[in-house]
LUMNU-502081 format. One record per residue (C-alpha): residue in one letter; residue number from 1; x, y, z negated. Coordinates in nm, 2 decimals. Each point is the difference from the previous one (the first is absolute). Example, Ala and Ser with C-alpha at 12.3 -4.5 7.8 and 13.67 -1.06 7.14 Angstrom:
<atoms>
+------+-----+--------+--------+--------+
: type : seq :      u :      v :      w :
+------+-----+--------+--------+--------+
:    A :   1 :   1.23 :  -0.45 :  -0.78 :
:    S :   2 :   0.14 :   0.34 :   0.07 :
+------+-----+--------+--------+--------+
</atoms>
This chain:
<atoms>
+------+-----+--------+--------+--------+
: type : seq :      u :      v :      w :
+------+-----+--------+--------+--------+
:    X :   1 :   0.00 :   0.00 :   0.00 :
:    X :   2 :   0.29 :   0.23 :  -0.07 :
:    X :   3 :   0.13 :   0.22 :   0.29 :
:    X :   4 :   0.31 :   0.20 :   0.05 :
:    X :   5 :  -0.07 :   0.37 :   0.02 :
:    X :   6 :   0.21 :   0.30 :   0.07 :
:    X :   7 :  -0.14 :   0.35 :  -0.08 :
:    X :   8 :   0.18 :   0.29 :   0.17 :
:    X :   9 :  -0.01 :   0.32 :  -0.20 :
:    X :  10 :  -0.02 :   0.35 :   0.14 :
:    X :  11 :   0.26 :   0.22 :  -0.17 :
:    X :  12 :  -0.08 :   0.37 :   0.00 :
:    X :  13 :   0.27 :   0.27 :  -0.05 :
:    X :  14 :   0.06 :   0.37 :   0.05 :
:    X :  15 :   0.29 :   0.10 :   0.22 :
:    X :  16 :   0.22 :   0.27 :  -0.17 :
:    X :  17 :   0.25 :   0.09 :   0.27 :
:    X :  18 :   0.03 :  -0.04 :   0.38 :
:    X :  19 :   0.37 :  -0.01 :   0.10 :
:    X :  20 :   0.17 :  -0.31 :   0.13 :
:    X :  21 :   0.30 :  -0.20 :  -0.09 :
:    X :  22 :   0.34 :   0.09 :   0.13 :
:    X :  23 :   0.26 :  -0.28 :   0.03 :
:    X :  24 :   0.27 :   0.27 :  -0.01 :
:    X :  25 :  -0.09 :   0.11 :  -0.35 :
:    X :  26 :   0.30 :   0.03 :  -0.24 :
:    X :  27 :   0.09 :   0.16 :  -0.33 :
:    X :  28 :   0.33 :   0.18 :  -0.06 :
:    X :  29 :   0.10 :  -0.20 :  -0.31 :
:    X :  30 :   0.22 :  -0.30 :  -0.06 :
:    X :  31 :  -0.27 :  -0.23 :  -0.14 :
:    X :  32 :  -0.38 :   0.04 :   0.01 :
:    X :  33 :  -0.32 :  -0.19 :  -0.07 :
:    X :  34 :  -0.37 :   0.10 :   0.03 :
:    X :  35 :  -0.29 :  -0.20 :  -0.14 :
:    X :  36 :  -0.38 :   0.03 :   0.01 :
:    X :  37 :  -0.09 :  -0.03 :  -0.37 :
:    X :  38 :  -0.34 :  -0.16 :   0.03 :
:    X :  39 :   0.09 :  -0.27 :   0.25 :
:    X :  40 :   0.36 :  -0.04 :  -0.09 :
:    X :  41 :   0.10 :   0.01 :   0.37 :
:    X :  42 :   0.35 :   0.13 :   0.08 :
:    X :  43 :  -0.05 :   0.26 :   0.27 :
:    X :  44 :   0.36 :   0.10 :   0.06 :
:    X :  45 :   0.34 :  -0.11 :  -0.13 :
:    X :  46 :   0.36 :   0.07 :   0.08 :
:    X :  47 :   0.27 :  -0.21 :  -0.17 :
:    X :  48 :  -0.23 :  -0.03 :  -0.31 :
:    X :  49 :   0.22 :  -0.25 :  -0.19 :
:    X :  50 :   0.32 :   0.21 :   0.01 :
:    X :  51 :   0.15 :   0.04 :  -0.34 :
:    X :  52 :  -0.02 :   0.35 :  -0.13 :
:    X :  53 :   0.06 :   0.20 :  -0.31 :
:    X :  54 :  -0.36 :   0.10 :  -0.09 :
:    X :  55 :   0.11 :   0.32 :  -0.18 :
:    X :  56 :  -0.29 :   0.17 :  -0.18 :
:    X :  57 :  -0.26 :  -0.24 :   0.16 :
:    X :  58 :   0.13 :  -0.22 :  -0.29 :
:    X :  59 :  -0.22 :   0.22 :  -0.22 :
:    X :  60 :  -0.31 :  -0.17 :   0.14 :
:    X :  61 :   0.10 :  -0.31 :  -0.19 :
:    X :  62 :   0.09 :   0.19 :  -0.31 :
:    X :  63 :  -0.35 :   0.14 :   0.00 :
:    X :  64 :  -0.16 :  -0.34 :   0.07 :
:    X :  65 :   0.17 :  -0.16 :  -0.30 :
:    X :  66 :  -0.14 :   0.28 :  -0.22 :
:    X :  67 :  -0.34 :  -0.02 :   0.15 :
:    X :  68 :  -0.02 :  -0.38 :  -0.06 :
:    X :  69 :   0.09 :   0.04 :  -0.36 :
:    X :  70 :  -0.27 :   0.27 :  -0.04 :
:    X :  71 :  -0.25 :  -0.23 :   0.17 :
:    X :  72 :   0.09 :  -0.28 :  -0.24 :
:    X :  73 :  -0.03 :   0.23 :  -0.30 :
:    X :  74 :   0.36 :  -0.02 :  -0.09 :
:    X :  75 :   0.07 :   0.37 :   0.08 :
:    X :  76 :  -0.20 :   0.32 :  -0.03 :
:    X :  77 :   0.01 :   0.31 :   0.21 :
:    X :  78 :   0.01 :   0.21 :  -0.32 :
:    X :  79 :   0.28 :  -0.20 :  -0.16 :
:    X :  80 :   0.32 :   0.21 :  -0.03 :
:    X :  81 :   0.36 :  -0.11 :   0.06 :
:    X :  82 :   0.31 :   0.17 :  -0.14 :
:    X :  83 :   0.25 :   0.13 :   0.26 :
:    X :  84 :   0.35 :  -0.14 :  -0.04 :
:    X :  85 :   0.32 :   0.17 :   0.09 :
:    X :  86 :   0.03 :  -0.25 :   0.28 :
:    X :  87 :  -0.33 :   0.11 :   0.16 :
:    X :  88 :   0.08 :   0.37 :  -0.06 :
:    X :  89 :   0.34 :  -0.02 :   0.18 :
:    X :  90 :  -0.18 :  -0.08 :   0.33 :
:    X :  91 :  -0.18 :   0.33 :  -0.03 :
:    X :  92 :   0.34 :   0.18 :  -0.01 :
:    X :  93 :   0.16 :  -0.20 :   0.29 :
:    X :  94 :  -0.15 :   0.17 :   0.30 :
:    X :  95 :  -0.26 :  -0.27 :   0.07 :
:    X :  96 :  -0.37 :   0.07 :   0.03 :
:    X :  97 :  -0.12 :   0.04 :  -0.36 :
:    X :  98 :  -0.29 :   0.07 :  -0.23 :
:    X :  99 :   0.25 :   0.19 :  -0.21 :
:    X : 100 :  -0.06 :  -0.17 :  -0.33 :
:    X : 101 :   0.20 :   0.07 :  -0.32 :
:    X : 102 :   0.18 :  -0.23 :  -0.24 :
:    X : 103 :  -0.23 :  -0.09 :  -0.29 :
:    X : 104 :  -0.32 :   0.11 :   0.18 :
:    X : 105 :  -0.31 :  -0.22 :  -0.05 :
:    X : 106 :  -0.18 :  -0.02 :   0.33 :
:    X : 107 :  -0.32 :  -0.18 :   0.08 :
:    X : 108 :  -0.01 :  -0.30 :   0.24 :
:    X : 109 :  -0.24 :   0.19 :   0.22 :
:    X : 110 :   0.24 :   0.30 :   0.03 :
:    X : 111 :   0.29 :  -0.23 :   0.07 :
:    X : 112 :  -0.20 :  -0.18 :   0.27 :
:    X : 113 :  -0.10 :   0.33 :   0.17 :
:    X : 114 :   0.36 :   0.12 :  -0.04 :
:    X : 115 :   0.11 :  -0.32 :   0.19 :
:    X : 116 :  -0.27 :   0.00 :   0.26 :
:    X : 117 :  -0.05 :   0.37 :   0.08 :
:    X : 118 :   0.34 :   0.15 :  -0.10 :
:    X : 119 :   0.20 :  -0.31 :   0.08 :
:    X : 120 :   0.19 :   0.05 :  -0.33 :
:    X : 121 :   0.28 :  -0.25 :  -0.05 :
:    X : 122 :   0.03 :   0.11 :  -0.36 :
:    X : 123 :  -0.37 :  -0.09 :  -0.05 :
:    X : 124 :   0.07 :  -0.34 :   0.14 :
:    X : 125 :   0.27 :  -0.07 :  -0.26 :
:    X : 126 :  -0.22 :   0.13 :  -0.28 :
:    X : 127 :  -0.29 :  -0.22 :   0.11 :
:    X : 128 :   0.22 :  -0.31 :   0.06 :
:    X : 129 :   0.17 :   0.03 :  -0.34 :
:    X : 130 :  -0.33 :   0.06 :  -0.18 :
:    X : 131 :  -0.15 :  -0.31 :   0.15 :
:    X : 132 :   0.29 :  -0.24 :   0.01 :
:    X : 133 :   0.27 :   0.14 :  -0.23 :
:    X : 134 :   0.25 :   0.04 :   0.28 :
:    X : 135 :  -0.02 :   0.08 :   0.37 :
:    X : 136 :   0.18 :  -0.33 :   0.08 :
:    X : 137 :  -0.28 :  -0.20 :  -0.17 :
:    X : 138 :  -0.26 :   0.21 :   0.17 :
:    X : 139 :   0.16 :  -0.07 :   0.34 :
:    X : 140 :  -0.03 :  -0.37 :  -0.07 :
:    X : 141 :  -0.38 :   0.05 :  -0.06 :
:    X : 142 :  -0.01 :   0.19 :   0.33 :
:    X : 143 :   0.17 :  -0.27 :   0.20 :
:    X : 144 :  -0.22 :  -0.27 :  -0.17 :
:    X : 145 :  -0.31 :   0.19 :   0.11 :
:    X : 146 :   0.14 :   0.04 :   0.35 :
:    X : 147 :   0.05 :  -0.38 :   0.03 :
:    X : 148 :  -0.35 :  -0.06 :  -0.14 :
:    X : 149 :  -0.17 :   0.21 :   0.27 :
:    X : 150 :   0.20 :  -0.14 :   0.29 :
:    X : 151 :   0.29 :   0.24 :   0.04 :
:    X : 152 :   0.24 :  -0.27 :   0.09 :
:    X : 153 :   0.29 :   0.22 :   0.11 :
:    X : 154 :   0.01 :   0.25 :  -0.28 :
:    X : 155 :   0.21 :   0.05 :  -0.31 :
:    X : 156 :  -0.04 :   0.30 :  -0.23 :
:    X : 157 :   0.31 :   0.10 :  -0.20 :
:    X : 158 :  -0.14 :   0.32 :  -0.15 :
:    X : 159 :  -0.33 :   0.19 :  -0.05 :
:    X : 160 :   0.07 :   0.30 :   0.21 :
:    X : 161 :   0.17 :  -0.12 :   0.33 :
:    X : 162 :   0.31 :   0.21 :  -0.04 :
:    X : 163 :   0.32 :  -0.14 :   0.14 :
:    X : 164 :   0.06 :  -0.37 :  -0.10 :
:    X : 165 :   0.13 :  -0.27 :   0.24 :
:    X : 166 :  -0.25 :  -0.26 :  -0.13 :
:    X : 167 :  -0.31 :   0.22 :   0.02 :
:    X : 168 :  -0.12 :  -0.15 :   0.33 :
:    X : 169 :  -0.32 :  -0.06 :   0.19 :
:    X : 170 :  -0.16 :   0.01 :   0.35 :
:    X : 171 :  -0.28 :   0.21 :   0.15 :
:    X : 172 :  -0.21 :  -0.31 :   0.02 :
:    X : 173 :   0.04 :  -0.06 :  -0.37 :
:    X : 174 :  -0.07 :   0.36 :  -0.08 :
:    X : 175 :  -0.32 :  -0.03 :   0.21 :
:    X : 176 :  -0.10 :  -0.30 :  -0.21 :
:    X : 177 :   0.07 :   0.20 :  -0.32 :
:    X : 178 :  -0.20 :   0.30 :   0.13 :
:    X : 179 :  -0.29 :  -0.22 :   0.10 :
:    X : 180 :   0.00 :  -0.16 :  -0.35 :
:    X : 181 :   0.00 :   0.34 :  -0.17 :
:    X : 182 :  -0.30 :   0.13 :   0.20 :
:    X : 183 :  -0.20 :  -0.32 :  -0.04 :
:    X : 184 :   0.06 :  -0.06 :  -0.36 :
:    X : 185 :   0.03 :   0.34 :  -0.16 :
:    X : 186 :  -0.24 :   0.23 :   0.20 :
:    X : 187 :  -0.05 :   0.22 :  -0.31 :
:    X : 188 :   0.36 :   0.07 :  -0.06 :
:    X : 189 :   0.08 :   0.02 :   0.37 :
:    X : 190 :  -0.17 :   0.34 :  -0.02 :
:    X : 191 :   0.32 :   0.14 :  -0.15 :
:    X : 192 :   0.18 :  -0.06 :   0.33 :
:    X : 193 :  -0.21 :   0.26 :   0.18 :
:    X : 194 :   0.05 :   0.28 :  -0.26 :
:    X : 195 :   0.18 :   0.29 :   0.17 :
:    X : 196 :   0.15 :   0.14 :  -0.31 :
:    X : 197 :   0.07 :  -0.08 :  -0.36 :
:    X : 198 :   0.05 :   0.25 :  -0.29 :
:    X : 199 :   0.17 :  -0.11 :  -0.32 :
:    X : 200 :   0.02 :   0.20 :  -0.32 :
:    X : 201 :   0.36 :  -0.08 :  -0.05 :
:    X : 202 :   0.18 :   0.06 :  -0.33 :
:    X : 203 :   0.22 :   0.31 :  -0.04 :
:    X : 204 :  -0.12 :   0.18 :   0.31 :
:    X : 205 :  -0.30 :   0.12 :   0.21 :
:    X : 206 :  -0.22 :  -0.26 :   0.16 :
:    X : 207 :   0.15 :  -0.14 :   0.31 :
:    X : 208 :  -0.20 :  -0.07 :   0.32 :
:    X : 209 :   0.13 :  -0.22 :   0.28 :
:    X : 210 :  -0.16 :  -0.10 :   0.32 :
:    X : 211 :  -0.04 :  -0.35 :   0.14 :
:    X : 212 :   0.29 :  -0.09 :   0.24 :
:    X : 213 :  -0.23 :  -0.18 :   0.24 :
:    X : 214 :  -0.03 :   0.25 :   0.29 :
:    X : 215 :  -0.30 :  -0.17 :   0.16 :
:    X : 216 :  -0.22 :   0.09 :  -0.30 :
:    X : 217 :   0.00 :   0.36 :   0.11 :
:    X : 218 :  -0.12 :  -0.06 :   0.36 :
:    X : 219 :  -0.36 :  -0.07 :  -0.08 :
:    X : 220 :  -0.02 :  -0.31 :   0.21 :
:    X : 221 :  -0.12 :  -0.25 :  -0.26 :
:    X : 222 :   0.34 :  -0.11 :  -0.15 :
:    X : 223 :  -0.04 :  -0.08 :  -0.37 :
:    X : 224 :   0.35 :  -0.15 :  -0.08 :
:    X : 225 :   0.24 :  -0.16 :  -0.05 :
:    X : 226 :   0.38 :   0.08 :  -0.06 :
:    X : 227 :   0.30 :   0.16 :   0.17 :
:    X : 228 :   0.36 :  -0.11 :  -0.04 :
:    X : 229 :   0.35 :   0.13 :   0.08 :
:    X : 230 :   0.35 :  -0.13 :  -0.04 :
:    X : 231 :   0.30 :   0.14 :   0.20 :
:    X : 232 :   0.07 :  -0.35 :   0.14 :
:    X : 233 :  -0.36 :  -0.10 :   0.07 :
:    X : 234 :  -0.11 :   0.34 :   0.12 :
:    X : 235 :  -0.37 :   0.09 :  -0.04 :
:    X : 236 :  -0.29 :  -0.24 :  -0.06 :
:    X : 237 :  -0.37 :   0.01 :  -0.06 :
:    X : 238 :  -0.28 :  -0.24 :  -0.11 :
:    X : 239 :  -0.32 :   0.17 :   0.11 :
:    X : 240 :  -0.37 :  -0.08 :   0.01 :
:    X : 241 :  -0.29 :   0.17 :   0.18 :
:    X : 242 :  -0.37 :  -0.06 :  -0.06 :
:    X : 243 :  -0.25 :   0.13 :   0.26 :
:    X : 244 :  -0.35 :  -0.11 :   0.09 :
:    X : 245 :   0.02 :  -0.30 :  -0.24 :
:    X : 246 :   0.32 :  -0.12 :   0.16 :
:    X : 247 :   0.34 :  -0.01 :  -0.17 :
:    X : 248 :   0.34 :  -0.04 :   0.15 :
:    X : 249 :   0.32 :  -0.05 :  -0.19 :
:    X : 250 :   0.34 :   0.09 :   0.16 :
:    X : 251 :   0.35 :  -0.05 :  -0.13 :
:    X : 252 :   0.31 :   0.13 :   0.18 :
:    X : 253 :   0.36 :   0.05 :  -0.09 :
:    X : 254 :   0.30 :   0.15 :   0.18 :
:    X : 255 :  -0.14 :   0.34 :   0.12 :
:    X : 256 :   0.29 :   0.23 :   0.07 :
:    X : 257 :  -0.16 :   0.31 :  -0.17 :
:    X : 258 :  -0.30 :   0.12 :  -0.19 :
:    X : 259 :  -0.17 :   0.14 :   0.30 :
:    X : 260 :   0.01 :  -0.33 :   0.19 :
:    X : 261 :  -0.12 :  -0.19 :  -0.31 :
:    X : 262 :  -0.31 :   0.22 :   0.00 :
:    X : 263 :  -0.06 :   0.02 :   0.37 :
:    X : 264 :   0.06 :  -0.36 :   0.09 :
:    X : 265 :  -0.20 :  -0.14 :  -0.30 :
:    X : 266 :  -0.30 :   0.21 :   0.10 :
:    X : 267 :   0.04 :  -0.12 :   0.36 :
:    X : 268 :   0.01 :  -0.36 :  -0.12 :
:    X : 269 :  -0.31 :   0.03 :  -0.21 :
:    X : 270 :  -0.19 :   0.19 :   0.28 :
:    X : 271 :   0.10 :  -0.26 :   0.26 :
:    X : 272 :  -0.14 :  -0.28 :  -0.21 :
:    X : 273 :  -0.33 :   0.18 :  -0.05 :
:    X : 274 :  -0.02 :   0.10 :   0.36 :
:    X : 275 :   0.08 :  -0.33 :   0.16 :
:    X : 276 :  -0.18 :  -0.25 :  -0.22 :
:    X : 277 :  -0.35 :  -0.06 :  -0.15 :
:    X : 278 :  -0.07 :  -0.18 :  -0.32 :
:    X : 279 :  -0.31 :  -0.21 :   0.01 :
:    X : 280 :  -0.19 :  -0.11 :  -0.32 :
:    X : 281 :  -0.11 :  -0.37 :   0.05 :
:    X : 282 :  -0.11 :  -0.08 :  -0.36 :
:    X : 283 :   0.00 :   0.16 :  -0.34 :
:    X : 284 :   0.10 :  -0.22 :  -0.30 :
:    X : 285 :  -0.30 :  -0.16 :  -0.17 :
:    X : 286 :  -0.25 :   0.17 :   0.23 :
:    X : 287 :  -0.27 :  -0.20 :   0.18 :
:    X : 288 :   0.13 :  -0.06 :   0.35 :
:    X : 289 :  -0.27 :  -0.18 :   0.19 :
:    X : 290 :  -0.30 :  -0.22 :  -0.06 :
:    X : 291 :   0.01 :  -0.37 :   0.11 :
:    X : 292 :  -0.29 :  -0.23 :   0.05 :
:    X : 293 :  -0.07 :  -0.26 :  -0.28 :
:    X : 294 :  -0.16 :  -0.34 :   0.06 :
:    X : 295 :  -0.24 :  -0.15 :  -0.26 :
:    X : 296 :   0.06 :   0.28 :  -0.25 :
:    X : 297 :  -0.23 :   0.22 :  -0.21 :
:    X : 298 :   0.15 :   0.29 :   0.19 :
:    X : 299 :   0.02 :   0.01 :   0.38 :
:    X : 300 :   0.34 :   0.16 :   0.01 :
:    X : 301 :   0.31 :   0.07 :  -0.21 :
:    X : 302 :   0.24 :   0.29 :   0.00 :
:    X : 303 :   0.37 :  -0.05 :   0.03 :
:    X : 304 :   0.29 :   0.22 :  -0.12 :
:    X : 305 :   0.38 :   0.02 :   0.02 :
:    X : 306 :   0.21 :   0.01 :  -0.32 :
:    X : 307 :   0.24 :   0.25 :   0.16 :
:    X : 308 :  -0.03 :   0.32 :   0.20 :
:    X : 309 :   0.06 :  -0.07 :   0.37 :
:    X : 310 :   0.12 :   0.27 :   0.23 :
:    X : 311 :   0.17 :  -0.03 :   0.34 :
:    X : 312 :   0.21 :   0.27 :   0.17 :
:    X : 313 :   0.00 :   0.00 :   0.38 :
:    X : 314 :   0.13 :   0.23 :   0.27 :
:    X : 315 :  -0.23 :   0.29 :   0.11 :
:    X : 316 :  -0.27 :  -0.09 :   0.25 :
:    X : 317 :   0.05 :  -0.37 :  -0.04 :
:    X : 318 :  -0.31 :  -0.06 :  -0.22 :
:    X : 319 :  -0.18 :  -0.23 :   0.25 :
:    X : 320 :   0.29 :  -0.25 :  -0.03 :
:    X : 321 :  -0.07 :  -0.05 :  -0.37 :
:    X : 322 :  -0.25 :  -0.27 :  -0.09 :
:    X : 323 :  -0.12 :  -0.13 :  -0.34 :
:    X : 324 :  -0.18 :  -0.34 :  -0.02 :
:    X : 325 :  -0.17 :  -0.18 :  -0.29 :
:    X : 326 :   0.06 :  -0.37 :   0.04 :
:    X : 327 :  -0.23 :  -0.24 :  -0.20 :
:    X : 328 :  -0.18 :  -0.33 :   0.02 :
:    X : 329 :  -0.36 :   0.08 :  -0.02 :
:    X : 330 :  -0.27 :   0.07 :  -0.08 :
:    X : 331 :   0.17 :  -0.05 :  -0.34 :
:    X : 332 :  -0.18 :  -0.27 :  -0.20 :
:    X : 333 :  -0.11 :   0.09 :  -0.36 :
:    X : 334 :   0.09 :  -0.02 :  -0.28 :
:    X : 335 :   0.27 :   0.27 :   0.03 :
:    X : 336 :   0.20 :   0.12 :  -0.29 :
:    X : 337 :   0.09 :   0.37 :  -0.05 :
:    X : 338 :   0.37 :   0.07 :   0.10 :
:    X : 339 :   0.02 :  -0.33 :   0.19 :
:    X : 340 :   0.19 :   0.02 :   0.33 :
:    X : 341 :  -0.25 :  -0.04 :   0.28 :
:    X : 342 :   0.15 :   0.16 :   0.30 :
:    X : 343 :   0.31 :   0.14 :   0.17 :
:    X : 344 :   0.06 :   0.34 :   0.14 :
:    X : 345 :   0.23 :  -0.02 :   0.31 :
:    X : 346 :   0.14 :   0.33 :   0.14 :
:    X : 347 :   0.14 :   0.00 :   0.35 :
:    X : 348 :   0.17 :   0.27 :   0.20 :
:    X : 349 :   0.03 :  -0.03 :   0.38 :
:    X : 350 :  -0.07 :  -0.38 :  -0.02 :
:    X : 351 :   0.25 :  -0.07 :  -0.28 :
:    X : 352 :  -0.08 :  -0.07 :  -0.36 :
:    X : 353 :   0.11 :   0.27 :  -0.24 :
:    X : 354 :  -0.12 :  -0.16 :  -0.32 :
:    X : 355 :  -0.24 :  -0.24 :  -0.17 :
:    X : 356 :  -0.19 :   0.07 :  -0.32 :
:    X : 357 :  -0.22 :  -0.21 :  -0.23 :
:    X : 358 :  -0.36 :   0.13 :  -0.05 :
:    X : 359 :  -0.18 :  -0.07 :  -0.33 :
:    X : 360 :  -0.37 :  -0.03 :  -0.08 :
:    X : 361 :  -0.13 :   0.32 :  -0.16 :
:    X : 362 :  -0.26 :  -0.19 :  -0.20 :
:    X : 363 :  -0.13 :  -0.35 :  -0.08 :
:    X : 364 :  -0.28 :  -0.16 :   0.20 :
:    X : 365 :  -0.19 :  -0.29 :  -0.16 :
:    X : 366 :  -0.14 :  -0.29 :   0.21 :
:    X : 367 :  -0.37 :   0.01 :   0.08 :
:    X : 368 :  -0.24 :  -0.24 :  -0.17 :
:    X : 369 :  -0.07 :  -0.33 :   0.18 :
:    X : 370 :  -0.33 :   0.11 :   0.16 :
:    X : 371 :   0.15 :   0.32 :   0.14 :
:    X : 372 :   0.30 :  -0.20 :   0.14 :
:    X : 373 :  -0.23 :  -0.25 :   0.17 :
:    X : 374 :  -0.21 :   0.28 :   0.16 :
:    X : 375 :   0.33 :   0.18 :   0.11 :
:    X : 376 :   0.13 :  -0.33 :   0.15 :
:    X : 377 :  -0.33 :  -0.06 :   0.19 :
:    X : 378 :   0.01 :   0.36 :   0.14 :
:    X : 379 :   0.35 :  -0.06 :   0.12 :
:    X : 380 :  -0.08 :  -0.33 :   0.17 :
:    X : 381 :  -0.30 :   0.15 :   0.18 :
:    X : 382 :   0.09 :   0.36 :   0.07 :
:    X : 383 :   0.38 :   0.00 :  -0.06 :
:    X : 384 :  -0.07 :   0.27 :  -0.26 :
:    X : 385 :   0.22 :   0.01 :  -0.31 :
+------+-----+--------+--------+--------+
</atoms>
């Protein structure tokens, strides 16, 4: 009685841009990667696994470690840490600084904003020592977290990213780290779009410093993430743009100067938005489609995906994208809620992109014996289920 059915879904979307892809596109940096955040698709890459010194992009992980402790209840934004002479010395050494003083007691929140907005190396030391006792121990925590989230080519040797031969990463790993930050700590990610930070420092007037990310000031939708500079590595930037419910993340290192870092990073993000569309296929835990039920108290059952499903395709190629629900049906009752009852197959231009389980949104009980007999007779006579 069971038959094999394929239901093709119509996917609706709104086009955001109209330009087309150029095979000659390039970015004037040594190593580059661009990702669509929702689908995870890599849109552009240029030597993305080249080892680099991540410079101040290191501070992204410094922040993540603190955010995780806050989330776990082991650290509080209002908690205050003493400033050691070791931390203070960095504010006097010509590096980017929050300008803290020895013996100051500074809140975790001010230190985080001093790290994220002002790129203060002194704030990094103060936070690291306050959390782990020493910067060396904190760097071990950073590297452990990096390995946990899949940064397989990264080692952190300090909390700030200043010169150290063993502080190494890749733009691919920094992309993974940036993605993790945005996904897991959306509330604290808000710090990364602040354009300035004012701190009532001890022994002087309040000091205000601007965010070093040049793209924040261009009003194009950029809301993070972090710049970097070392004389050997030159200029680097991890950046993210959100526009029309799309988000792209870019990481690049080896720009020759500040102007190129800003100009080329903006060009990269704009190119990704212009040449690709992101299509929503299914939202996590949302009813996806109704499937017919056989011999059940309900005539149909909804199905859902346990993950968000998005696909990114080149502009004007929408007709090549196809989503199919594959199931053996009509599905015979009883059906248990959250039982796998179908597969979602996503094809592009005749090739399968991915396959996903679909789960029953609710339970469906089997009909009583009389109803089942009547249903079976109707089927035999009329072919009606």
